[in-house]
C-alpha positions in Angstrom: -47.8 2.6 36.7 -44.7 4.9 36.4 -44.2 8.3 37.8 -44.7 11.2 35.4 -41.1 12.4 35.6 -39.7 8.9 34.9 -38.4 8.2 31.4 -39.6 5.1 29.5 -37.0 2.4 29.8 -35.1 4.2 32.5 -32.9 1.8 34.5 -33.0 -0.8 31.8 -29.8 -1.3 29.8 -30.2 -0.1 26.2 -29.3 -3.0 24.0 -28.7 -0.8 20.9 -26.2 1.5 22.5 -23.4 2.9 20.3 -19.9 1.9 21.3 -17.4 4.0 19.4 -14.3 2.3 20.9 -15.5 -1.0 19.6 -16.1 0.5 16.1 -12.7 2.2 16.1 -11.0 -1.1 17.2 -12.8 -3.0 14.3 -11.7 -0.4 11.8 -8.1 -0.5 13.0 -8.1 -4.2 12.8 -9.4 -4.1 9.2 -6.8 -1.5 8.2 -4.0 -3.6 9.9 -5.2 -6.7 8.0 -5.2 -4.9 4.7 -1.7 -3.5 5.3 -0.4 -6.9 6.3 -1.9 -8.6 3.3 -0.5 -5.9 0.9 3.0 -6.3 2.4 2.8 -10.1 2.1 1.6 -9.8 -1.5 4.4 -7.4 -2.4 7.0 -9.7 -0.9 5.8 -13.0 -2.1 4.0 -12.3 -5.4 5.1 -9.0 -6.9 8.8 -9.0 -6.0 9.5 -12.4 -7.6 8.2 -11.1 -10.9 10.7 -8.3 -10.8 13.5 -10.8 -10.1 13.0 -12.4 -13.5 14.7 -9.4 -15.3 15.9 -6.9 -12.7 18.2 -5.0 -15.1 15.5 -4.1 -17.6 13.0 -3.3 -14.8 15.4 -0.8 -13.2 16.2 0.8 -16.5 12.4 1.2 -17.2 11.8 2.7 -13.7 14.6 5.2 -14.5 12.8 6.1 -17.8 9.5 6.4 -16.1 11.0 8.8 -13.6 12.9 10.9 -16.2 10.9 10.9 -19.4 7.5 12.4 -20.1 6.5 9.5 -22.4 8.9 6.6 -21.8 7.1 4.1 -24.0 6.6 6.6 -26.8 4.0 5.1 -29.2 5.1 1.5 -28.3 3.8 -1.0 -25.7 3.2 0.7 -22.4 2.7 -2.5 -20.3 6.4 -3.0 -19.4 6.6 0.6 -18.2 3.4 0.2 -16.1 4.8 -2.9 -14.5 8.1 -1.1 -13.8 6.2 1.9 -12.4 4.4 -0.4 -9.9 7.8 -1.1 -8.3 7.8 2.5 -7.2 4.8 1.8 -5.0 6.6 -1.2 -3.4 9.7 0.9 -2.8 8.7 4.6 -2.6 11.0 7.4 -3.3 11.9 9.7 -0.4 10.8 13.3 -0.7 14.2 14.9 -1.2 15.9 11.9 -2.8 17.5 12.4 -6.3 16.5 10.1 -9.1 20.1 8.6 -9.2 20.1 8.0 -5.4 16.7 6.4 -5.7 17.7 4.1 -8.5 20.7 2.9 -6.6 18.6 2.3 -3.5 16.0 0.5 -5.7 18.7 -1.6 -7.2 20.0 -2.6 -3.8 16.5 -3.5 -2.7 15.8 -5.6 -5.8 19.2 -7.4 -5.4 18.5 -8.1 -1.7 15.0 -9.4 -2.4 16.1 -11.6 -5.4 18.7 -13.6 -3.6 
């Protein structure tokens, strides 16, 4: 029989103990895996699509950045595809549109070699 001041299970290792460091490590590994997969997809799947017609893509990105309704009443799909390029190569906070377009053109030229 146990003493009255003794807790039940005292001295025995709790098998369901919470381990926050292990949880944080798992979450960080998952986030790292997602980031790595997104970068691979951008380099090997998305960028080759932009290499098929880089001049028109860059022109559409410029229109997306400067016009309220770049497609007007026409087909929006080419502009949506061009706008996705801005997620692969984000614009810096203080960067002008012209500087960004030049940097974007250099990036596309480099990737499409």
